[in-house]
MARNU-685563 format. One line per field, with one value per residue (C-alpha): residue number from 1; residue in three letters; x, y, z. Coordinates in steps of 0.001 Angstrom, whole numbers, m for minus. Example, Ala and Ser with C-alpha at 12.3 -4.5 7.8 and 13.67 -1.06 7.14 Angstrom:
% residues 2
i: [1 2]
aa: [ala ser]
u: [12300 13670]
v: [m4500 m1060]
w: [7800 7140]
This chain:
% residues 227
i: [1 2 3 4 5 6 7 8 9 10 11 12 13 14 15 16 17 18 19 20 21 22 23 24 25 26 27 28 29 30 31 32 33 34 35 36 37 38 39 40 41 42 43 44 45 46 47 48 49 50 51 52 53 54 55 56 57 58 59 60 61 62 63 64 65 66 67 68 69 70 71 72 73 74 75 76 77 78 79 80 81 82 83 84 85 86 87 88 89 90 91 92 93 94 95 96 97 98 99 100 101 102 103 104 105 106 107 108 109 110 111 112 113 114 115 116 117 118 119 120 121 122 123 124 125 126 127 128 129 130 131 132 133 134 135 136 137 138 139 140 141 142 143 144 145 146 147 148 149 150 151 152 153 154 155 156 157 158 159 160 161 162 163 164 165 166 167 168 169 170 171 172 173 174 175 176 177 178 179 180 181 182 183 184 185 186 187 188 189 190 191 192 193 194 195 196 197 198 199 200 201 202 203 204 205 206 207 208 209 210 211 212 213 214 215 216 217 218 219 220 221 222 223 224 225 226 227]
aa: [met ala ser ile leu val val glu asp asn pro gly ile ala tyr gly leu lys asn asn leu glu ile glu gly his thr val phe val ala glu asp gly ile glu gly leu glu thr ala arg ser arg thr pro asp leu leu ile leu asp leu thr leu pro gly leu asp gly tyr arg val leu glu thr leu arg arg glu gly met thr ala pro val leu ile leu thr ala arg gly glu glu thr asp lys val leu gly phe arg leu gly ala asp asp tyr val thr lys pro phe gly leu leu glu leu met ala arg val glu ala leu leu arg arg ala val gly thr pro ile pro glu ser glu ser ile his phe gly glu val glu val asn val pro ala arg arg val thr arg gly ser asp glu val ala leu thr his lys glu phe asp leu leu leu ala leu val lys arg asp gly ala val ala ser arg leu glu leu met lys glu val trp gly his arg ala ala val ala ser arg thr val asp thr his val ala glu leu arg arg lys ile glu lys asp thr ser glu pro arg his ile leu thr val his lys ser gly tyr arg phe gln gly]
u: [m9041 m5577 m3477 m2258 296 25 3200 2085 2956 m276 m2895 m5739 m4522 m3352 m6610 m8876 m7119 m7405 m11111 m11744 m9654 m11297 m14687 m13440 m12746 m8910 m6945 m4932 m1916 m687 2727 3514 7299 9884 11403 7999 7075 10068 9548 5797 6556 9065 6676 3330 4469 1665 237 734 2398 1380 4340 4870 8378 8792 8746 10235 13057 13631 12553 10298 13268 15355 12429 11612 15431 15889 12775 13574 17213 15699 13651 10239 8259 4850 3822 4552 2477 4293 1890 3570 3506 6930 5914 9235 10091 13474 11519 9427 12342 14181 11121 10613 14471 14244 11358 8021 5284 3152 3487 691 1063 m849 m3489 m4959 m8506 m9609 m11530 m8458 m6131 m8521 m8598 m4853 m4655 m6995 m5123 m1865 m3447 m4934 m1510 290 m1850 m1249 m2950 m2381 813 2031 4028 7023 7862 11039 11510 14973 16151 19732 21535 18164 16270 12715 11491 7805 6472 9209 8956 12825 14924 18646 20982 24011 24985 23567 20060 18025 15918 12636 9719 6250 5198 8487 8012 4299 5233 8011 5480 2837 5269 6852 3419 2619 5234 6493 3077 2920 1455 117 746 m2871 m3098 m155 m1763 m4923 m3196 m478 m1789 m5514 m6756 m9961 m9572 m6787 m4426 m2226 1012 4562 4429 4738 7715 9466 9005 10240 13384 14080 13429 15954 18379 18328 18153 19596 23351 23041 20083 20964 20355 17940 17617 14626 12204 11760 9857 7482 7086 3658 2392 3985 6382 7084 9240 11938 13518]
v: [m20154 m19919 m21964 m20058 m21052 m19488 m19706 m18569 m20006 m18650 m21365 m19022 m16561 m19286 m21284 m18252 m17193 m20630 m20802 m17390 m17938 m21304 m19686 m17514 m20684 m20904 m23914 m23184 m24896 m24007 m24240 m23379 m22862 m21534 m24854 m26494 m23258 m23411 m27165 m26677 m23708 m25944 m28857 m27044 m24170 m21751 m18977 m16769 m16882 m15105 m15128 m14230 m13033 m14274 m18054 m21071 m22822 m20304 m16771 m15270 m13158 m16289 m18219 m15318 m14756 m18446 m18794 m15793 m16878 m20299 m18513 m18429 m15670 m16097 m12839 m12685 m10824 m10458 m10398 m9638 m7666 m6018 m2626 m640 947 m829 m4201 m3247 m2019 m5270 m7194 m5448 m5641 m9403 m9693 m9103 m7544 m6346 m5876 m5974 m5309 m7143 m6445 m6331 m5834 m9131 m7349 m5271 m8260 m10268 m7333 m7206 m10979 m10646 m7733 m9589 m12618 m10412 m8871 m12143 m13356 m10104 m8305 m8683 m6881 m6243 m9342 m7287 m4306 m2993 197 1889 4748 5443 2190 341 m1855 m3243 m6167 m5883 m9317 m11158 m8812 m8611 m5551 m5090 m2254 m2407 m6151 m6760 m8130 m6238 m8421 m6527 m7830 m8068 m4780 m2951 m3893 m2960 438 1081 458 2670 5469 4885 4714 8263 9583 12252 13080 13200 10161 10827 8254 7496 6945 4504 2752 2089 1056 m1043 m2357 m2280 m177 1613 4174 6254 4181 5742 3903 4609 1553 3625 5617 2445 828 3911 3950 301 1039 3925 1786 m868 1184 4545 5326 7836 7487 10831 12498 10196 10816 8675 8422 11957 13218 15855 17896 17396 15734 12322 10863 11074 9173 10969 8814]
w: [m10693 m9138 m6887 m3846 m1321 2225 4235 7729 11173 12913 12219 12753 10171 7728 7727 7764 4692 3199 3906 2359 m739 m1293 m1224 m4088 m6004 m5600 m4594 m1509 79 3579 4986 8684 8510 6129 5112 4355 2539 229 m426 m1136 m3496 m5325 m5755 m6255 m8323 m7085 m9076 m6071 m2745 453 2696 6300 7297 10839 10331 12156 10505 7744 7658 4898 3396 2807 1401 m976 m2045 m2749 m4806 m6895 m7316 m8552 m11159 m9505 m11216 m9520 m7623 m3996 m1283 1986 4942 8216 11375 10494 9213 9197 5932 5895 6155 3155 1110 1718 813 m2445 m3141 m2837 m5327 m3415 m5453 m2633 1261 3752 7480 10243 11553 8006 6516 4845 2157 1191 1244 m1019 m3453 m3501 m4191 m7121 m8520 m8311 m10039 m12866 m13405 m13274 m16249 m18072 m20925 m24596 m25809 m29417 m30418 m31426 m29358 m27692 m25941 m25782 m23628 m22645 m22157 m21362 m23647 m22629 m24394 m23699 m24882 m22921 m20089 m20153 m19266 m20095 m19387 m21783 m21804 m18346 m17658 m15033 m12724 m12264 m10199 m11763 m10065 m11122 m14775 m14737 m13053 m15739 m18558 m16898 m16750 m20280 m22080 m20821 m23104 m20664 m19054 m15180 m13369 m10005 m7174 m6940 m10761 m10451 m7567 m9462 m12607 m11380 m7878 m8844 m5925 m6667 m3866 m2388 m200 2289 1255 175 m1981 m5221 m3815 m2789 m6125 m7945 m5678 m6693 m10393 m10235 m8355 m11123 m14364 m13559 m13628 m10964 m8490 m6952 m10354 m12295 m16069 m16827 m13969 m12650 m9673 m10230 m6936 m5301 m8394 m8888 m11544 m15186 m17621 m19812 m22547]
């Protein structure tokens, strides 16, 4: 099973999560402030990080930004009472893979944790495969994206979303289909998660986000990829 770090200053939430995750067989570490969370993430190298944003010492945004800058690739699930769209966009921009607002349903949170862990392990991919469109090259086995001579830093979810669109070869993918395929949800979820990730993908790979060439919106249907 996986090792999971919970960075949360509310002991009731932190140790409630610890108990439930350990019942599922995971090894769980708890940090109650941002500085301890940063140090524990560095020393324990967890497979997944559950991160509050409002933390003593060092807020969750700075913890996330620092770990991504240092090269941590493990998926990060933000768990916070801050539910404004601007908070979510910033979280995804700094490298979060999922975002859950408090109060939360325990069963849904556990399902999201398992989905993130499954996708972090990944599925077999052809050993030699690259995708080219415009100035962009996607090295699938290495999960590496470049635009021209510049490397594009995508989160796990952004990369998986890009592949989910590309492999449809121009066919439309609904938001629900993408939620199920990329995030692992088995039912409709009222969320703008897909839209937020698409906006971030466009910002990173499109020349002009106001007139995207590759990731296109299909009105009332979803999104499609155009090479």
